[in-house]
C-alpha positions in Angstrom: 39.3 -138.8 60.2 42.2 -137.3 61.4 43.2 -136.1 57.8 39.9 -134.1 56.4 39.9 -132.2 60.5 43.4 -131.1 59.4 41.0 -130.4 56.3 38.2 -127.9 58.7 41.6 -126.6 60.6 43.6 -125.1 57.8 39.7 -124.2 56.6 39.1 -122.1 58.7 42.6 -120.2 59.4 42.0 -119.0 55.5 39.0 -117.3 56.9 40.6 -115.9 60.1 43.7 -114.2 57.8 40.9 -113.0 55.2 38.7 -111.6 58.1 42.0 -109.4 59.8 43.3 -108.7 56.1 40.4 -107.3 54.8 39.6 -105.3 58.2 43.2 -104.1 58.2 42.8 -102.8 54.8 39.1 -101.0 56.1 40.7 -99.3 59.4 43.7 -98.0 57.5 41.2 -96.2 55.0 38.3 -95.6 58.2 41.9 -94.3 59.7 43.7 -92.6 56.3 40.0 -90.7 56.1 39.5 -89.7 59.3 42.7 -87.8 59.6 42.2 -85.8 56.1 41.1 -82.5 56.6 37.8 -80.6 54.9 37.5 -77.8 53.3 34.6 -75.9 52.3 36.3 -74.0 49.0 33.7 -71.2 46.7 35.8 -71.3 43.2 34.5 -69.1 41.3 31.1 -68.7 42.8 30.5 -72.6 42.6 31.0 -73.5 46.7 32.5 -77.4 46.5 33.6 -78.8 50.0 37.9 -80.6 49.4 39.6 -83.8 51.6 43.3 -83.4 52.3 46.0 -84.1 54.0 47.8 -81.0 52.6 49.1 -78.8 54.7 49.0 -75.3 53.7 46.7 -74.0 51.4 49.1 -73.7 48.5 50.0 -77.3 48.8 46.2 -78.2 49.5 46.1 -75.8 45.2 48.7 -77.4 44.5 46.8 -80.7 44.7 44.1 -79.7 42.6 46.0 -78.1 39.6 44.5 -74.4 40.8 47.3 -72.0 39.7 46.7 -68.6 41.7 47.5 -65.6 40.5 48.4 -62.4 42.2 44.7 -60.5 40.2 43.1 -63.0 41.6 41.0 -62.9 45.1 42.1 -66.1 47.3 40.6 -65.4 51.1 43.8 -66.7 53.2 47.4 -66.3 52.2 48.3 -69.5 50.6 51.2 -70.0 53.4 48.0 -70.9 55.3 47.8 -74.2 57.8 45.3 -75.9 56.6 42.9 -77.0 59.3 39.8 -78.7 59.7 36.4 -77.2 58.3 38.2 -74.3 56.8 35.6 -72.2 54.9 38.3 -70.3 51.4 37.2 -68.0 48.7 39.0 -67.9 45.8 38.4 -65.3 42.3 40.0 -65.8 39.8 40.2 -62.4 37.5 38.6 -61.4 35.0 40.4 -60.0 31.7 39.0 -56.5 31.0 39.6 -53.6 28.4 40.0 -49.8 29.0 39.5 -46.9 26.0 39.2 -43.4 27.1 39.2 -41.2 23.2 42.3 -42.4 22.1 44.3 -44.0 25.2 42.8 -48.0 26.2 44.1 -50.1 29.1 43.8 -53.7 29.8 43.5 -54.9 34.0 43.4 -57.8 35.4 39.9 -57.2 37.7 37.2 -59.3 40.2 35.3 -57.0 40.5 31.2 -57.7 40.5 30.0 -54.5 38.3 31.3 -51.8 35.9 31.0 -49.2 38.7 33.3 -51.1 41.0 35.6 -51.4 38.2 35.5 -48.2 37.4 36.4 -47.0 41.0 39.5 -49.9 41.5 40.9 -48.5 38.3 40.4 -44.6 39.7 38.7 -42.9 36.6 35.7 -41.0 38.3 32.8 -39.9 36.3 30.6 -36.9 36.1 27.5 -36.7 35.2 27.6 -35.8 31.1 29.8 -38.2 30.9 28.5 -41.1 28.5 30.0 -45.0 29.6 29.3 -47.5 26.3 27.3 -49.3 29.6 25.5 -49.8 32.4 27.0 -48.7 35.4 25.5 -51.8 37.4 26.1 -54.5 34.5 28.4 -57.0 36.2 32.1 -57.5 34.6 32.8 -60.0 32.3 35.9 -61.7 30.8 36.5 -60.2 27.1 34.5 -56.9 28.5 35.3 -53.5 25.9 34.0 -50.3 28.5 34.6 -46.9 26.7 33.9 -44.2 27.9 33.5 -40.6 26.5 34.9 -37.7 28.4 31.9 -33.9 27.5 32.9 -31.1 27.8 31.7 -27.6 28.0 30.4 -25.2 24.8 28.3 -22.1 24.6 24.9 -22.7 23.4 22.9 -19.3 22.5 18.7 -20.3 20.9 17.4 -17.3 19.7 18.8 -14.9 22.6 18.7 -18.2 25.2 22.4 -18.4 26.0 23.8 -20.9 28.4 26.9 -23.4 29.3 26.1 -27.2 28.1 27.7 -30.1 28.8 28.2 -32.8 25.2 30.2 -35.6 24.1 29.1 -34.5 20.9 31.7 -34.0 18.0 29.5 -32.3 15.4 26.9 -29.7 15.2 24.4 -31.9 13.9 25.7 -34.5 16.6 25.0 -31.8 19.5 21.4 -30.6 18.6 20.6 -34.1 18.2 21.8 -34.5 21.6 19.4 -31.5 23.4 16.7 -32.2 21.1 16.7 -29.2 19.6 14.0 -28.6 16.8 13.4 -26.5 13.9 11.0 -24.6 12.2 11.5 -23.7 8.7 13.3 -20.0 8.9 15.4 -21.0 11.6 19.3 -21.4 10.4 21.9 -22.9 12.9 25.6 -21.5 13.3 28.2 -23.2 12.9 26.6 -25.4 9.7 25.1 -28.7 11.0 28.2 -31.3 9.3 30.5 -28.9 10.4 33.3 -30.2 14.1 32.7 -28.2 17.6 35.5 -28.2 20.5 35.5 -28.0 24.0 34.7 -23.7 24.7 33.2 -23.4 21.1 29.1 -21.4 20.6 26.7 -22.8 18.5 24.1 -20.1 17.9 20.0 -22.1 16.8 18.2 -18.1 15.3 14.7 -18.7 15.4 14.1 -17.5 12.5 9.8 -16.0 12.0 8.0 -14.3 9.0 5.0 -12.0 10.3 2.2 -9.4 8.3 3.3 -5.7 9.4 -0.1 -3.8 8.1 0.2 0.2 8.2 -1.0 3.4 7.8 1.2 6.2 6.0 1.0 9.7 5.7 0.7 11.2 2.2 2.8 14.5 2.3 0.5 17.3 0.0 1.7 19.6 -2.4 2.3 23.4 -1.8 1.2 25.5 -4.7 2.3 29.1 -5.3 0.7 31.7 -7.3 1.2 35.3 -7.8 -1.0 37.6 -7.0 -0.6 41.4 -8.2 -3.0 42.2 -5.7 -2.1 41.3 -2.5 1.8 43.7 -1.5 5.0 42.3 -3.0 5.9 39.6 -0.4 2.6 38.9 1.5 1.4 35.6 1.7 -2.0 34.6 1.3 -3.4 30.5 1.7 -6.2 30.5 -1.2 -6.5 26.8 0.1 -5.1 24.4 3.2 -3.6 21.5 1.9 -4.6 18.2 3.8 -2.1 15.5 4.1 -3.4 12.4 2.2 -3.2 7.9 3.7 -2.3 5.9 1.9 -2.1 1.9 3.6 0.7 -0.4 3.6 0.9 -4.1 4.0 4.2 -5.3 4.8 5.8 -9.1 4.9 8.7 -8.8 8.0 11.2 -11.1 8.5 11.7 -11.4 11.9 15.5 -13.6 13.2 15.5 -14.1 17.5 13.5 -11.6 17.8 14.2 -8.5 15.8 13.9 -7.0 12.0 16.2 -7.5 9.4 13.6 -8.0 6.1 11.1 -6.0 5.2 9.7 -6.0 1.5 6.1 -4.3 0.9 3.1 -6.8 -1.0 0.1 -4.4 -0.7 -0.8 -0.9 -0.9 -4.2 0.8 -0.9 -4.6 4.4 -0.7 -7.2 5.6 1.4 -6.8 8.8 1.2 -5.8 11.3 -1.3 -3.8 14.9 -0.1 -5.0 18.2 -0.9 -2.7 20.5 -2.2 -2.4 23.3 -0.4 -2.5 25.8 -2.4 -0.8 30.2 -1.2 -1.4 33.4 -2.9 2.2 35.7 -3.4 1.8 39.2 -2.9 3.6 40.9 -6.5 2.1 44.6 -6.1 4.0 47.5 -6.3 2.9 48.7 -2.7 6.9 47.5 -0.9 5.8 45.2 2.3 8.6 45.9 5.5 9.6 41.8 5.5 8.3 39.5 8.0 10.4 39.6 11.7 11.8 36.9 11.5 13.2 37.4 7.7 14.3 40.3 9.0 15.7 39.1 11.8 17.5 36.1 10.4 19.3 37.8 7.9 21.1 40.4 10.3 22.5 37.8 12.1 24.0 35.8 9.4 27.3 35.6 9.3 29.0 34.2 5.9 27.7 37.1 3.2 31.0 34.8 1.4 28.9 32.0 1.6 24.8 32.7 1.8 23.2 35.9 -0.1 21.0 37.9 2.2 18.1 37.6 0.6 16.1 40.7 1.9 12.5 40.6 -0.6 11.6 37.3 -1.9 9.9 37.4 -4.9 7.9 34.1 -4.5 8.9 30.4 -5.4 7.8 26.6 -5.5 6.9 26.0 -1.2 7.4 22.4 -0.4 7.3 20.6 2.8 10.0 18.0 4.2 11.6 16.2 7.0 14.2 18.2 8.2 16.9 17.1 10.6 20.5 18.7 12.1 24.0 17.7 11.8 27.5 18.5 12.6 30.5 19.5 11.3 32.2 17.8 13.6 30.1 14.5 13.3 31.5 11.1 13.6 33.2 9.9 9.6 32.4 13.6 8.7 35.0 15.4 6.6 33.0 18.8 7.3 34.3 19.9 3.8 30.3 19.5 1.9 29.3 18.1 -1.6 30.0 21.5 -3.1 33.4 22.0 -1.4 32.2 24.9 1.3 34.8 24.4 4.8 32.4 24.2 7.7 34.6 24.2 10.0 36.6 26.9 9.2 32.5 28.5 9.0 30.6 27.2 11.6 27.8 30.6 11.5 27.0 29.1 7.2 23.7 27.7 7.1 24.1 25.2 4.9 21.5 22.1 3.7 22.1 18.4 3.1 19.5 17.7 -0.3 18.5 15.6 -2.1 19.3 17.0 -5.6 16.6 15.6 -7.9 14.3 17.1 -5.3 16.3 20.5 -4.2 19.3 21.7 -6.9 22.0 22.0 -4.8 23.1 25.4 -5.1 19.7 26.9 -4.9 19.0 29.1 -2.5 16.7 28.5 0.3 14.1 29.9 3.7 13.6 27.0 5.5 10.9 26.8 8.9 12.5 27.6 12.1 15.9 28.2 10.1 16.7 30.9 7.7 18.2 31.5 4.5 20.7 28.6 3.3 22.2 27.2 0.9 21.1 23.7 -0.2 24.7 22.9 -0.3 25.4 19.1 0.7 24.5 15.6 0.3 23.6 13.1 2.4 24.0 8.7 2.2 20.0 9.5 4.3 18.7 11.7 3.1 15.7 11.1 -0.2 13.6 11.9 -1.6 11.4 15.2 0.9 14.0 15.3 3.8 16.5 17.5 4.2 19.0 17.8 6.4 20.2 21.6 8.6 23.7 22.7 9.0 24.2 23.8 13.5 27.3 24.6 14.8 26.9 21.6 18.4 25.4 18.3 19.1 23.2 20.3 21.3 21.7 22.2 18.8 21.6 19.1 16.7 19.9 16.7 19.1 17.9 19.6 20.4 17.1 20.1 16.7 15.6 16.6 16.2 13.2 15.5 13.1 10.8 17.3 12.8 8.4 18.3 9.8 9.4 21.8 7.8 8.6 24.4 5.1 10.9 25.4 2.6 10.6 27.9 -0.2 12.7 27.5 -3.1 14.3 31.5 -3.7 16.1 30.6 -7.2 
């Protein structure tokens, strides 16, 4: 009996010790957990709760095996003492490459967007610059941001000149970037395959073909007939001349509003010209020369060049378009095609002619000018055209352009 009671006593004692040990362990655990600090840590955007006995933020990060780089973002200084319920934010920096032309740099950043990244690195953009991604795009590790800098050049589009900015390197890329379209006759300078550089010029030449229909007069011929019944030197119009009319159709090429080429594509005569017939007296009775001829001949000052004709014996008459020139015009030598020095003889009566119409050396009488000699030629003097020599540019300007009668004297 005594032995049984001893056993029960020992059993109760063992249970008591076990309970005490469990209680002690639980109490220690509770005390240990109760003394930990609670930290709300945002790690790279994810929130976690950390309980720690660490004294400082750096100690806690060491416990978590977190290595903080200089470029990382940490909301508190690493040596800050930990307190319960502390909120801590850590954002690791991302490695990003920025390329501008031939220059490239690698940066570490915690910027949220491309725009923030560029601002962080003091990179300013013009409105015309181009970036290979949106400025609002989020920054991710390994991103390669490429920037193309715009430069100015001059665009002349059909005469409309303006300065534009571009990032293109060739003319073809530029016109495509500007949305320029071409017609079948349009041209571009420089050529599409050529490169462009800052402050260069690109010309768009706008071409078109139009049809121009004009009516042009046909000059009439003047025929003279000797008439012995009329006094010598007198004239009588037997038949008045009439100009004919021709309708011409031209294909005209226009570039930037200016005509550059004209091609005759059709011609139709509407009205025939009518010859003017003039009877020239050859009778033996002398007549007084017309006052204007006498007056003109008495004013002649260069008999060594032009011989004054007091009477004419008749001859062919033609109507020509006449202009005037001086020996001092730009590019003029002052010496005619036949060797007359007009600078040395400023009052000489000389006309420039087309030798196929009036041979050089021919003596003539020109309506409104007087007796002269065909002593010169000119690049623009073709067909029924003459250029009369005068002393001053003012006289040449006053003479203008007119249709006059020319009488061939010999």
